[in-house]
DORO-572950 format. One record per atom (N, C-alpha, C): residue number from 1; residue in one letter; atom name; x, y, z. Coordinates in steps of 0.05 Angstrom, whole numbers. Each point is the difference from the previous one (the first is absolute). Layout:
N
   n res atom      X      Y      Z
 NUM   a   CA      X      Y      Z
...
This chain:
247
   n res atom      X      Y      Z
   1   m    N     15    -17      0
   1   m   CA    -12     21     -4
   1   m    C     11     23     14
   2   a    N     -6     13    -21
   2   a   CA     17     33    -15
   2   a    C     -3     13     44
   3   d    N     27      9     -2
   3   d   CA     -5     11     29
   3   d    C     -1     22      1
   4   f    N      7     32    -18
   4   f   CA     -4     17     -2
   4   f    C    -25     21    -27
   5   p    N    -26     13     26
   5   p   CA    -19     12    -10
   5   p    C     25     17    -18
   6   l    N     -5     22    -32
   6   l   CA     14     17     -4
   6   l    C    -14     20      9
   7   a    N      8     28     -2
   7   a   CA      5     26      9
   7   a    C     14     22    -18
   8   v    N    -25     12    -20
   8   v   CA     15     30    -19
   8   v    C      3     18     25
   9   v    N     23     16      5
   9   v   CA     -6     23     10
   9   v    C     18     31    -28
  10   t    N    -26      9      1
  10   t   CA     13     30    -11
  10   t    C     16     11     11
  11   g    N     25     18     -7
  11   g   CA     15     12      7
  11   g    C      1     -1     20
  12   g    N      6    -26      0
  12   g   CA     26    -15     22
  12   g    C     30      6      9
  13   a    N     12     10    -12
  13   a   CA     24      4      4
  13   a    C     18     17     27
  14   h    N    -24     29      6
  14   h   CA     11     11     19
  14   h    C    -30      9     11
  15   r    N      1     22     18
  15   r   CA    -10      8     15
  15   r    C    -35    -14     14
  16   l    N    -24      2     -1
  16   l   CA     -7    -10     11
  16   l    C    -10    -36    -13
  17   g    N      1     -2    -32
  17   g   CA     11    -23    -10
  17   g    C     10    -18     11
  18   r    N     23      7      1
  18   r   CA     18    -12     16
  18   r    C     -7    -20     27
  19   a    N     -3     32     11
  19   a   CA    -19    -24     20
  19   a    C    -31    -25      4
  20   f    N     -7      6    -27
  20   f   CA    -27    -18     -4
  20   f    C     20    -30     -4
  21   a    N     13     12    -30
  21   a   CA     24    -38     -7
  21   a    C      8     -2     29
  22   l    N      7      3     17
  22   l   CA     22     -7     19
  22   l    C    -25    -12     24
  23   t    N    -32      5      3
  23   t   CA     -7     -6     27
  23   t    C    -13    -24    -23
  24   l    N      2     -6    -33
  24   l   CA    -20    -13     -2
  24   l    C     21    -23     -6
  25   a    N     27      1      4
  25   a   CA     24    -21     -3
  25   a    C    -11     -7     27
  26   y    N      2     21     20
  26   y   CA      7    -21     22
  26   y    C    -32    -17     13
  27   e    N    -24     15    -14
  27   e   CA    -20    -23     -3
  27   e    C     -8    -29    -17
  28   g    N     25     -6     -6
  28   g   CA      5    -27    -25
  28   g    C      1      2    -24
  29   y    N    -11     33    -16
  29   y   CA    -16      3    -29
  29   y    C     38     -8     -9
  30   a    N     -5     -1    -30
  30   a   CA     24      5    -24
  30   a    C     -4     20     -3
  31   v    N     10     19     -7
  31   v   CA     -2     33     -2
  31   v    C      5     -5    -46
  32   l    N    -24     19     -2
  32   l   CA     17      7    -34
  32   l    C      1     32      4
  33   m    N     20     10     12
  33   m   CA      9     31     -8
  33   m    C     -1     19    -19
  34   h    N    -25     25    -10
  34   h   CA     11      7    -24
  34   h    C      8     24      6
  35   y    N     21     17     -3
  35   y   CA      8     23      3
  35   y    C      6     25    -24
  36   h    N      1     16     -5
  36   h   CA     13     18    -22
  36   h    C     18      8      0
  37   r    N      4     17     13
  37   r   CA     39     12    -10
  37   r    C     19    -13     18
  38   s    N     -1    -13     25
  38   s   CA     11     -1     20
  38   s    C     11    -27      8
  39   s    N     15     -2    -39
  39   s   CA     15    -33     14
  39   s    C     21     -2     14
  40   q    N     12     14     15
  40   q   CA     18     -7     17
  40   q    C    -16    -14     29
  41   l    N    -23     33      5
  41   l   CA    -14    -20     23
  41   l    C    -14    -23     -4
  42   a    N     -5      4    -24
  42   a   CA    -18    -30     -9
  42   a    C     19    -28      3
  43   a    N     28      7      6
  43   a   CA      6    -25     -2
  43   a    C     13     -2     28
  44   k    N      1     18     12
  44   k   CA     -4      5     35
  44   k    C    -10    -21     10
  45   t    N    -22      8     -9
  45   t   CA    -37     -3     11
  45   t    C     -1    -33      0
  46   i    N     -3     -9    -28
  46   i   CA      6    -20    -10
  46   i    C     11    -13     16
  47   t    N     34    -13     -2
  47   t   CA     22     -2     33
  47   t    C    -23     -4     31
  48   e    N    -13     27      0
  48   e   CA     -9     -7     13
  48   e    C    -29    -16     14
  49   i    N     -9      1    -14
  49   i   CA    -25    -19      0
  49   i    C     10    -32     -9
  50   k    N     22    -25    -14
  50   k   CA     11      0     -4
  50   k    C     11    -21     29
  51   s    N      7     25     17
  51   s   CA     24     -8     24
  51   s    C    -27    -16     25
  52   f    N    -28     10     -3
  52   f   CA    -24    -17     11
  52   f    C    -13    -23    -13
  53   g    N     21    -16    -19
  53   g   CA    -10    -24    -14
  53   g    C    -20     -5     -9
  54   v    N     -9     32     -8
  54   v   CA    -20    -23    -31
  54   v    C      7     10    -33
  55   p    N     -8     -4    -22
  55   p   CA     11      4    -25
  55   p    C    -13     41     -1
  56   a    N     21     16     -4
  56   a   CA     -5     17    -19
  56   a    C     10     20    -24
  57   f    N    -13      4     -4
  57   f   CA     -3      9    -42
  57   f    C      9     24     -1
  58   s    N      1     18     -8
  58   s   CA    -12     31    -18
  58   s    C      0      8    -31
  59   m    N      0     27     -7
  59   m   CA    -10     -6    -24
  59   m    C      1     26     -1
  60   q    N     18     18    -18
  60   q   CA    -14     29     -2
  60   q    C    -29      2    -21
  61   a    N     -4     31      5
  61   a   CA    -20      2    -25
  61   a    C     -5     28     17
  62   d    N    -28      5    -22
  62   d   CA     -1     32    -10
  62   d    C    -34     -2      7
  63   l    N    -10     -5     36
  63   l   CA    -26     -3     -8
  63   l    C    -22     16    -11
  64   t    N      8     22    -10
  64   t   CA    -14     14    -18
  64   t    C     -8     -3    -30
  65   q    N     11    -19     -3
  65   q   CA     -7    -22    -34
  65   q    C     -7    -19     18
  66   a    N    -28      5    -21
  66   a   CA    -13    -32      9
  66   a    C     13    -18     -5
  67   e    N     24    -10    -35
  67   e   CA      8    -20      1
  67   e    C     18    -17     20
  68   h    N     11     22     12
  68   h   CA     21      2     23
  68   h    C    -11    -12     17
  69   v    N    -28     -1     17
  69   v   CA    -28     -3     12
  69   v    C     11    -31     -7
  70   n    N     -2     -8    -29
  70   n   CA    -25    -27    -11
  70   n    C     35    -12      4
  71   a    N     24      9      2
  71   a   CA     16    -16      0
  71   a    C     13    -18     19
  72   l    N      5     29     26
  72   l   CA     -4    -16     20
  72   l    C    -14    -28     13
  73   f    N    -29      5     -9
  73   f   CA    -21    -17      5
  73   f    C     14    -29    -22
  74   t    N      4      2    -22
  74   t   CA     21    -25    -17
  74   t    C     16    -10     18
  75   l    N     18     20     13
  75   l   CA     26    -12     23
  75   l    C    -20    -14     18
  76   v    N    -15     10     19
  76   v   CA    -21    -22     16
  76   v    C     -5    -33    -12
  77   d    N    -19      2    -22
  77   d   CA      0    -17    -20
  77   d    C     29    -21     -3
  78   s    N      5     10     -6
  78   s   CA     38    -18     -8
  78   s    C     14     -8     25
  79   l    N    -12     20     18
  79   l   CA     15     -9     24
  79   l    C    -13    -29     17
  80   l    N    -22      0      3
  80   l   CA    -27    -20      9
  80   l    C      2    -16    -14
  81   s    N     18     -5    -37
  81   s   CA    -18    -19    -15
  81   s    C     32    -16     13
  82   r    N     30     19     -1
  82   r   CA     18    -13     -7
  82   r    C     18    -25     32
  83   l    N    -13     27     19
  83   l   CA      6    -12     21
  83   l    C    -27      1     28
  84   e    N    -21    -26    -16
  84   e   CA    -23     -7     14
  84   e    C      5    -14     27
  85   t    N     22    -14    -10
  85   t   CA      4    -26     29
  85   t    C      9     29     24
  86   q    N     -3     18      1
  86   q   CA      9     25     13
  86   q    C    -14     19     -1
  87   l    N    -20      5     -6
  87   l   CA    -19     21      8
  87   l    C    -22     -9     -9
  88   s    N    -20      1      9
  88   s   CA    -26      2      8
  88   s    C    -24     -1     -7
  89   g    N     24     38    -22
  89   g   CA    -30     13    -16
  89   g    C     11     29     18
  90   l    N    -19     13    -15
  90   l   CA    -12     32     10
  90   l    C    -15      2      9
  91   s    N      5     14     35
  91   s   CA    -12      1     17
  91   s    C     -2     38      7
  92   v    N     19     13      4
  92   v   CA      3     26      4
  92   v    C     12     14    -19
  93   l    N    -10     30     -6
  93   l   CA      9     21    -12
  93   l    C      0     23     13
  94   v    N     27      5      4
  94   v   CA     -1     35     14
  94   v    C      4     20    -29
  95   n    N    -19     10     -1
  95   n   CA      1     30    -13
  95   n    C     12     24     20
  96   s    N     31      2     -5
  96   s   CA     13     29     21
  96   s    C     15     18    -21
  97   a    N     10    -14    -16
  97   a   CA     19     21    -11
  97   a    C    -17     22    -14
  98   a    N     -2     34      7
  98   a   CA      4     23    -10
  98   a    C     11     30      2
  99   v    N     -5     17    -13
  99   v   CA      5     33     -4
  99   v    C    -16     10     16
 100   m    N      8     22      1
 100   m   CA     -7     15     14
 100   m    C      2     34     -7
 101   p    N      6     10     -9
 101   p   CA      6     32    -21
 101   p    C    -12     13     12
 102   r    N      7     16     -6
 102   r   CA     -6     33     21
 102   r    C     -2     17    -20
 103   g    N    -17     27     11
 103   g   CA    -10     17    -18
 103   g    C    -35      9     14
 104   n    N     -1     14    -12
 104   n   CA    -34      8      1
 104   n    C    -22     -1    -22
 105   a    N    -19      3      3
 105   a   CA    -15     -8    -20
 105   a    C      0     16    -10
 106   q    N      3     34     -5
 106   q   CA      6     20    -20
 106   q    C     15     -4    -20
 107   t    N     21    -18     14
 107   t   CA     27      1    -23
 107   t    C     10    -34     -9
 108   l    N     -9    -16     10
 108   l   CA     15    -41     -3
 108   l    C     -6      6    -20
 109   p    N     22    -13     -9
 109   p   CA     -9      5    -34
 109   p    C    -14    -36     -2
 110   v    N     -7      1    -19
 110   v   CA    -21    -24    -19
 110   v    C     22    -25     17
 111   e    N     27     10    -18
 111   e   CA     18    -29     12
 111   e    C     -6    -17     19
 112   e    N      9     19     18
 112   e   CA      3    -11     29
 112   e    C    -35    -12     12
 113   w    N    -20     21     -5
 113   w   CA    -14    -14     12
 113   w    C     -3    -25    -14
 114   d    N     -3    -10    -28
 114   d   CA     -5    -18    -17
 114   d    C     13    -21     17
 115   a    N     31     -1      0
 115   a   CA     15     -9     26
 115   a    C     -3    -12     12
 116   a    N    -18     11     26
 116   a   CA      2     -6     31
 116   a    C    -29    -20     -6
 117   l    N    -21     14    -22
 117   l   CA    -21    -18    -10
 117   l    C     10    -33    -15
 118   e    N     18      5    -15
 118   e   CA      2    -32     -3
 118   e    C     10    -13      9
 119   l    N     28     10     15
 119   l   CA      7    -25     23
 119   l    C    -13     -6     31
 120   n    N    -13     24      0
 120   n   CA    -10     -3     25
 120   n    C    -35    -28     -5
 121   l    N    -14     18     -3
 121   l   CA    -11    -11     -1
 121   l    C    -18    -32    -46
 122   r    N     15     12     -1
 122   r   CA     -8    -19    -28
 122   r    C     13    -22    -14
 123   a    N     30     11     28
 123   a   CA     29    -19     -2
 123   a    C    -39    -33     13
 124   p    N     15     16     25
 124   p   CA    -17    -27     15
 124   p    C    -34    -13      1
 125   f    N    -10     24    -11
 125   f   CA    -22    -20    -22
 125   f    C      8     -7    -13
 126   l    N     11      1    -28
 126   l   CA     15    -33    -15
 126   l    C      8     -7      8
 127   c    N     21     -7     29
 127   c   CA     14    -18     13
 127   c    C    -21    -20     21
 128   a    N    -21     14     10
 128   a   CA    -19     -8     -6
 128   a    C    -22    -41    -16
 129   q    N     -4     28     -7
 129   q   CA     -9    -16    -25
 129   q    C     17    -23     -1
 130   q    N     22     -4     -7
 130   q   CA     14    -22    -15
 130   q    C     -3    -11     25
 131   a    N     18      8     30
 131   a   CA     -7    -26     20
 131   a    C    -29     -6      6
 132   s    N    -24      8      1
 132   s   CA    -19    -16     10
 132   s    C      5    -20    -35
 133   t    N     -3     -1    -14
 133   t   CA     -8    -24    -15
 133   t    C     23    -22      2
 134   r    N     17      3     11
 134   r   CA     29    -14     14
 134   r    C     -6    -19     28
 135   m    N    -12     19     10
 135   m   CA     -8     -8     31
 135   m    C    -19    -24     -4
 136   k    N      5    -23      4
 136   k   CA    -15    -28     -3
 136   k    C     -9     -3     32
 137   r    N     16      5     12
 137   r   CA     -8    -20     19
 137   r    C    -16     26     21
 138   g    N     -9     29     -6
 138   g   CA      0     22      7
 138   g    C     26      7      5
 139   g    N     -8     29      3
 139   g   CA     32     20     16
 139   g    C    -15     22     11
 140   l    N     30     19     -2
 140   l   CA    -10     24     18
 140   l    C     13     16    -16
 141   i    N     -7     30     -3
 141   i   CA     17     24     -9
 141   i    C     -9     13     18
 142   v    N     23      8     -8
 142   v   CA      1     27     26
 142   v    C     16     34    -23
 143   n    N    -11     15      9
 143   n   CA     14     25    -14
 143   n    C     14     17     24
 144   v    N     14     22    -13
 144   v   CA      2     12     10
 144   v    C     -2     23     12
 145   s    N    -13     15     13
 145   s   CA    -19     19      3
 145   s    C     16     27     22
 146   d    N    -12     32      0
 146   d   CA     15     -6      7
 146   d    C    -18     37     33
 147   i    N      3     -5      9
 147   i   CA    -14     27     17
 147   i    C    -11     18    -20
 148   g    N     15     13    -14
 148   g   CA     -9     24    -19
 148   g    C    -13     -4     -6
 149   a    N     -9    -29     -2
 149   a   CA    -35      2    -26
 149   a    C    -21      6     21
 150   e    N     10      6     27
 150   e   CA    -40     10      3
 150   e    C      7     39     14
 151   k    N     26     -3    -11
 151   k   CA      7     37     -7
 151   k    C     -5     13    -14
 152   a    N     11     18      1
 152   a   CA      2     12    -25
 152   a    C     21     23     -3
 153   w    N     29    -12      0
 153   w   CA     24      7      2
 153   w    C     10     11    -31
 154   s    N     -7     34     -5
 154   s   CA      3     23    -20
 154   s    C     29     -5    -19
 155   r    N     10    -14     23
 155   r   CA     33     -4    -20
 155   r    C      2    -25    -19
 156   f    N    -20    -10      9
 156   f   CA      6    -38    -13
 156   f    C    -28     -2    -16
 157   p    N      4     17    -18
 157   p   CA    -44     -9     -8
 157   p    C      4    -22     -5
 158   s    N     17     -9    -20
 158   s   CA      6    -25    -16
 158   s    C    -17    -27     13
 159   y    N     28      5     20
 159   y   CA     -4    -21     17
 159   y    C     -8    -10     11
 160   t    N    -16     31     19
 160   t   CA    -26     -4     24
 160   t    C    -18    -17    -18
 161   v    N    -12     17    -30
 161   v   CA    -23     -2    -13
 161   v    C     -2    -50     -7
 162   s    N     28     -1     -2
 162   s   CA      9    -29    -16
 162   s    C     -5    -18     30
 163   k    N      8     13     24
 163   k   CA     -4    -24     18
 163   k    C    -29     12     13
 164   s    N    -15      9     -4
 164   s   CA    -28      6      8
 164   s    C    -16    -20    -16
 165   a    N     13     -6    -33
 165   a   CA    -19    -13    -14
 165   a    C     12    -36     -1
 166   l    N     29     -1     23
 166   l   CA     11    -26    -13
 166   l    C    -25    -10     35
 167   e    N    -10     25     18
 167   e   CA    -17    -18     17
 167   e    C    -25      5    -10
 168   s    N     -5    -11    -11
 168   s   CA    -38     11    -23
 168   s    C     10    -30    -15
 169   l    N     24     -4    -11
 169   l   CA     -1    -16    -27
 169   l    C      6    -29     32
 170   t    N      8     -1     19
 170   t   CA     -1    -25     17
 170   t    C    -22     -3      0
 171   k    N    -14     18     17
 171   k   CA    -28    -13      1
 171   k    C    -25    -21    -34
 172   v    N     12     23     -5
 172   v   CA    -13    -13    -25
 172   v    C     15    -27    -26
 173   l    N     21     -3     18
 173   l   CA     21    -29     -6
 173   l    C    -18    -20     13
 174   a    N     -1     12     40
 174   a   CA    -11    -18     12
 174   a    C    -31    -17     -1
 175   r    N    -10     13     -8
 175   r   CA    -27     -5    -11
 175   r    C     -1    -22    -33
 176   s    N     23     10     -9
 176   s   CA      3     -9    -38
 176   s    C     12    -26      5
 177   f    N     13      3     13
 177   f   CA     13    -28     20
 177   f    C    -12    -23     20
 178   a    N     -1     12     14
 178   a   CA    -15    -19     12
 178   a    C    -21    -33     -6
 179   p    N      6    -19      9
 179   p   CA      9     -8     32
 179   p    C     30     -9     -2
 180   s    N      3     -7    -19
 180   s   CA     28     -8     -5
 180   s    C     21     23     14
 181   v    N      4     20     -8
 181   v   CA     21     20     -6
 181   v    C     -3     17     19
 182   r    N     17      6     30
 182   r   CA    -13     30      4
 182   r    C     22     22      2
 183   v    N    -12     18    -13
 183   v   CA     16     29     -1
 183   v    C      2     14     22
 184   n    N      8     15     19
 184   n   CA      6     16      6
 184   n    C     31     20    -13
 185   a    N     -8     25     24
 185   a   CA     32     13     -1
 185   a    C      2      9     34
 186   i    N     29     10    -10
 186   i   CA     11      6     22
 186   i    C     12     31      0
 187   a    N     -7     17     16
 187   a   CA      2     32      7
 187   a    C     19     12     10
 188   p    N     18      0     -2
 188   p   CA     27      3     24
 188   p    C     -3     39     10
 189   g    N     15     -2     22
 189   g   CA      8     30      4
 189   g    C     30     11     -7
 190   l    N      4     13     12
 190   l   CA     21     13     -6
 190   l    C     28    -36      6
 191   v    N     15      3    -14
 191   v   CA     14    -23      6
 191   v    C     37      3    -10
 192   l    N     -8      1    -34
 192   l   CA     30     20     -4
 192   l    C     -8     22    -17
 193   p    N     20     20      4
 193   p   CA    -10     21     -5
 193   p    C     -1    -10    -43
 194   s    N     -9     25    -11
 194   s   CA      9      2    -33
 194   s    C     24     14     -4
 195   e    N     14      8    -24
 195   e   CA      5     10     -2
 195   e    C      1     23    -13
 196   n    N    -29      9     -1
 196   n   CA    -14     33      2
 196   n    C     -9     14     16
 197   v    N      0    -20     44
 197   v   CA     -3     14      4
 197   v    C     22     12     16
 198   t    N      7     14     13
 198   t   CA     31     26     11
 198   t    C      6    -19     35
 199   d    N      9     -9      3
 199   d   CA      5     -9     24
 199   d    C    -18     28     21
 200   e    N      9     28     -6
 200   e   CA    -18      4     21
 200   e    C    -20      5      2
 201   e    N    -13     -7    -28
 201   e   CA    -39    -14     -5
 201   e    C     -9    -25     18
 202   w    N     22    -11     -1
 202   w   CA    -19    -33      6
 202   w    C      4     -4     39
 203   d    N     20     32     -5
 203   d   CA      0    -16     43
 203   d    C    -15     23      6
 204   r    N    -18     18    -13
 204   r   CA    -24     15     13
 204   r    C    -17    -27    -12
 205   l    N      1     -3    -13
 205   l   CA    -19    -22      1
 205   l    C     -2    -33      8
 206   v    N     19     -9     19
 206   v   CA     15    -10     20
 206   v    C    -21     13     22
 207   a    N      1     18     13
 207   a   CA     -2     27     12
 207   a    C    -20      1     13
 208   r    N    -21      1    -20
 208   r   CA    -32     -9      2
 208   r    C    -15    -29      6
 209   l    N     26    -19    -12
 209   l   CA    -32    -20     11
 209   l    C      7    -13     26
 210   p    N    -24    -14      6
 210   p   CA    -19     -1     34
 210   p    C     30    -10     12
 211   l    N     13    -21    -13
 211   l   CA     25    -22      4
 211   l    C     33      4      7
 212   k    N     -7     25    -18
 212   k   CA     32     21     -6
 212   k    C      3     -9    -18
 213   r    N      9    -27    -13
 213   r   CA     30    -13     -7
 213   r    C    -13     -5    -23
 214   v    N     20    -17    -31
 214   v   CA     -9     -8    -11
 214   v    C     -1    -46     16
 215   a    N    -18     -7    -27
 215   a   CA      3    -18     -6
 215   a    C     23    -13     -4
 216   t    N     -5    -32      5
 216   t   CA     29     -5     -5
 216   t    C    -11    -28    -29
 217   t    N     14      2    -11
 217   t   CA     -9    -18    -29
 217   t    C    -15    -20      3
 218   e    N      8    -16     29
 218   e   CA      1    -32      9
 218   e    C    -21     11      9
 219   e    N    -17     18     22
 219   e   CA    -28      7     -7
 219   e    C    -15      4    -10
 220   i    N     -3      8    -22
 220   i   CA      4      7    -30
 220   i    C    -16    -34    -14
 221   a    N     23    -24    -17
 221   a   CA     -7    -18      0
 221   a    C    -10    -24     31
 222   s    N     -8     17     17
 222   s   CA    -11    -18     17
 222   s    C    -27    -12     -2
 223   a    N    -14     31    -13
 223   a   CA    -30      7    -12
 223   a    C     -4    -25    -20
 224   l    N     27     -2    -23
 224   l   CA     -4    -21    -21
 224   l    C      1    -33     14
 225   e    N      7     -8     25
 225   e   CA      3    -25      1
 225   e    C    -32     -3     19
 226   f    N     -6     13     11
 226   f   CA    -32      8      8
 226   f    C    -22    -22    -10
 227   l    N      9     19    -38
 227   l   CA    -12     -5    -25
 227   l    C    -15    -16     -3
 228   l    N     35    -19      4
 228   l   CA      6    -26     -8
 228   l    C     -6    -19     17
 229   k    N     -7      7     24
 229   k   CA    -10    -30     19
 229   k    C    -28      7      9
 230   n    N    -15     19    -12
 230   n   CA    -35     11     14
 230   n    C     -6      5    -41
 231   e    N    -10    -37      6
 231   e   CA    -10      6    -31
 231   e    C    -40      4      4
 232   y    N     -2      5     22
 232   y   CA    -25     29    -10
 232   y    C     -5     24     -3
 233   v    N     21      6     -8
 233   v   CA      3     37     -4
 233   v    C     14      8    -31
 234   t    N    -34      7    -11
 234   t   CA     12     13    -23
 234   t    C    -18     27    -16
 235   g    N     22     10    -12
 235   g   CA    -24     32     -3
 235   g    C     12     24     23
 236   q    N     20    -13      7
 236   q   CA     16     26     27
 236   q    C     23      9    -12
 237   t    N     -3     23     14
 237   t   CA     13      7      3
 237   t    C     24     10     19
 238   i    N     13    -20     17
 238   i   CA     23     -2     30
 238   i    C     15     19     -3
 239   v    N    -11     32     15
 239   v   CA     15     21     12
 239   v    C      9     -1     21
 240   v    N     34     14     -6
 240   v   CA     32    -15     16
 240   v    C      8     26      2
 241   d    N     -6     27     22
 241   d   CA      2     20     -6
 241   d    C      3      0     18
 242   g    N     13      2     22
 242   g   CA      8     17     22
 242   g    C    -17     24      3
 243   g    N    -30     -3      6
 243   g   CA    -17     24      4
 243   g    C     -3     13    -27
 244   y    N     16      3     -9
 244   y   CA      5     25    -35
 244   y    C    -36      3     -4
 245   s    N    -12    -20     -5
 245   s   CA    -28      1     -5
 245   s    C    -17     21     14
 246   l    N      7      0     26
 246   l   CA    -22     14     17
 246   l    C     16     22     -2
 247   l    N      7     23     -4
 247   l   CA     16     23    -21
 247   l    C    -16     15    -11
C-alpha cells in the first residue's frame, strides 16, 4: 500500500508557503512545491521537507499563465503514475502564492491590478479546478487569504480586493466541491513584513495589535494542522491575527 498522500503547495519556497509545506511534511504528506523565481530558496526548502522522511518535488511555474497551471497538474499525474507504490493520491492543495502591489486606486496601473487578480484569485481558482478532479478519495483545499480581506487598505487596492474575493471564492468552491472535497481559507494577520511596508509602518501596526506582537509562522501553520484533522469544517476562513480584526 502506498505510504504518502500528496500535497501541492503553491509559492512554497519561502515565507508562509514554506511554513505550510513543512507542516504538511511533518504530518506525513509528500509535497510537490511550486515556486516562481526563488530557485535557491526552493532547493533549500526541498531539503528541509525531505528531512522529515517524505518525498519532495518542486516545479517552477508562472501561475498567472493557465498553461503553467495545467503543467503543474500534469506533473501531479506523472508523479502519481510513476510512484504509485509510494504516493496514495492527491489529498491537499494549499494556494499560497501571491503578490502585493502597492499603489492607490487613482493611479494604480492596470498591469499591477491584473497581476494581483491573476495570481491571487484566478490561479487559486484554476488550481482548485484541477485539484478537485484528482482528489479521488476526497481532499482539502486551503486558500491563503489575509486579514486585509476584511479591511479597506487604500494603499493596496488590488491586493485587498483579490483577498476579499478569494474568501468569497472559498465559499463558492466549498459548496460546489462538497461532500468529497473541503475548501477553507486561512487569513493571517501580521507575520512577516512585506517589502512594500517600511520598518516604521510595521512597528506602528504591531503596536496597535491587542496582543502587541507579530505571529510566528508556526502559529499560522497550526491553522492548517487544524483543517487537516477536523474533517467537519468547510467553507470557512480561519482568522489568525492577534486581534487585528478587532481594530
